[in-house]
C-alpha positions in Angstrom: -10.9 -11.2 -6.1 -8.1 -12.3 -4.1 -9.1 -13.5 -0.2 -6.7 -13.7 2.9 -7.1 -15.4 6.2 -6.2 -13.4 9.1 -7.0 -13.8 12.8 -8.7 -10.1 14.5 -6.0 -9.7 17.0 -7.2 -6.1 18.6 -10.1 -4.2 18.5 -10.2 -0.8 17.3 -12.6 1.6 17.3 -15.2 3.1 15.3 -15.8 -0.1 14.2 -12.6 -0.9 12.7 -9.8 -4.2 14.1 -6.5 -4.8 13.3 -6.1 -7.8 11.9 -2.8 -10.1 11.4 -2.4 -11.9 7.8 -0.1 -15.0 7.1 1.4 -15.8 4.3 -0.2 -16.7 1.4 0.2 -20.1 -1.1 0.2 -16.7 -3.6 4.0 -15.7 -1.5 5.3 -18.9 -2.3 5.5 -18.6 -6.3 6.5 -14.4 -6.0 10.1 -13.6 -8.1 9.8 -11.6 -4.8 9.6 -13.3 -2.0 12.8 -13.4 -0.2 13.0 -9.4 -0.6 9.3 -8.8 1.0 9.9 -6.8 4.0 6.2 -7.0 4.6 6.1 -9.5 6.5 7.2 -9.6 10.0 8.1 -13.4 11.0 4.9 -12.3 12.9 2.7 -11.9 10.0 1.3 -8.8 8.0 -0.6 -6.0 10.2 -3.9 -4.2 8.7 -6.6 -2.3 9.3 -9.8 -3.1 8.5 -14.0 -2.1 9.4 -15.9 -4.9 11.0 -19.7 -4.6 10.0 -20.6 -8.0 11.6 -18.8 -6.7 15.0 -16.9 -10.3 14.8 -15.2 -10.9 18.0 -11.0 -10.6 18.6 -9.7 -14.3 17.7 -11.9 -14.9 15.0 -10.1 -16.1 11.7 -11.4 -13.7 9.1 -11.5 -13.7 5.4 -10.4 -10.1 4.4 -10.6 -9.0 0.4 -8.6 -6.4 -1.2 -9.3 -5.3 -4.8 -6.7 -5.7 -7.4 -7.8 -2.2 -8.7 -6.3 -0.8 -5.6 -3.4 -2.4 -5.8 -2.8 -1.9 -9.1 -3.3 2.5 -8.5 -1.3 1.7 -5.1 1.3 0.6 -6.8 1.3 3.3 -9.4 1.3 5.6 -7.3 3.9 4.6 -4.5 6.8 3.6 -7.6 5.8 5.5 -10.6 5.4 8.6 -9.3 8.3 9.4 -7.6 10.0 7.8 -11.2 8.2 10.5 -13.0 8.9 13.0 -11.0 12.9 12.6 -10.6 13.0 12.6 -14.8 11.5 15.7 -15.1 13.1 17.3 -12.1 16.6 16.2 -14.1 15.0 18.0 -17.2 13.9 20.9 -15.1 17.3 21.1 -13.5 18.9 21.0 -16.8 17.5 23.9 -18.4 17.4 25.3 -15.3 21.0 25.3 -15.2 21.2 26.0 -18.9 19.4 29.3 -18.1 22.0 30.0 -15.4 24.2 30.3 -17.9 26.3 26.9 -16.8 26.7 25.2 -18.9 29.9 22.6 -18.2 27.5 21.9 -14.5 23.7 21.4 -16.9 23.8 18.2 -15.3 24.9 18.4 -12.0 21.5 21.1 -11.6 19.5 17.9 -13.5 21.0 15.6 -10.4 20.2 17.9 -7.8 16.8 18.8 -8.8 15.7 15.2 -9.5 16.7 14.1 -5.8 14.5 17.5 -4.9 11.5 16.9 -6.5 11.4 12.5 -6.1 11.7 13.7 -2.5 8.7 16.0 -3.3 6.8 12.9 -4.8 7.7 10.8 -1.7 6.5 14.5 0.7 3.4 14.9 -1.5 2.1 10.8 -0.9 2.6 10.9 2.7 0.6 14.4 2.4 -2.2 12.8 0.6 -1.7 9.1 3.0 -4.8 10.2 4.8 -7.2 10.7 1.7 -6.3 7.5 0.2 -7.2 5.7 3.8 -10.6 6.9 3.2 -11.5 5.7 0.1 -13.1 2.6 -1.3 -10.3 1.1 -3.3 -7.5 1.4 -0.8 -9.6 -0.6 1.6 -9.0 -3.9 3.0 -13.0 -5.7 3.2 -14.1 -8.9 5.9 -16.0 -11.3 4.0 -17.1 -13.2 6.5 -15.6 -16.1 8.8 -13.1 -18.3 7.4 -14.3 -21.6 6.7 -11.0 -23.0 8.4 -12.6 -22.1 11.9 -15.6 -23.9 11.0 -17.7 -21.5 10.0 -19.6 -21.3 7.0 -18.3 -18.8 4.6 -20.9 -15.3 4.9 -20.2 -11.9 3.4 -21.1 -8.9 4.7 -24.6 -8.4 2.7 -26.2 -11.0 3.8 
């Protein structure tokens, strides 16, 4: 399970915290590191549950399940592309049924953009559902050894 180290920068309501993650060693070998926009100069901010009530300023190990990464990637990247391709064919068929043989491709392009926008809207509307699912949540695994504390887990 991949673990990242971050600092708790803010305590949030309902036992949650805001954590600032820094770039890890894996970032240096990533082919997309130059175009990665999730990290600003200050780091990457995430929200996570704080089961042990660690105080603000604590360095913690954070985990994100690989299966959650795969599912999120499929939803965010693949769904709009499939919707765009499907929209193109729907537009082509609609253009054929309207008798607009010369502008069928135009109908396909218009419908591909409509379907793709619809996919992004659907992802946005389903965001609260995904936030509740365990596969898409960051978990604090314990205090970081970098802070001088022994590694601990929430199950202890």
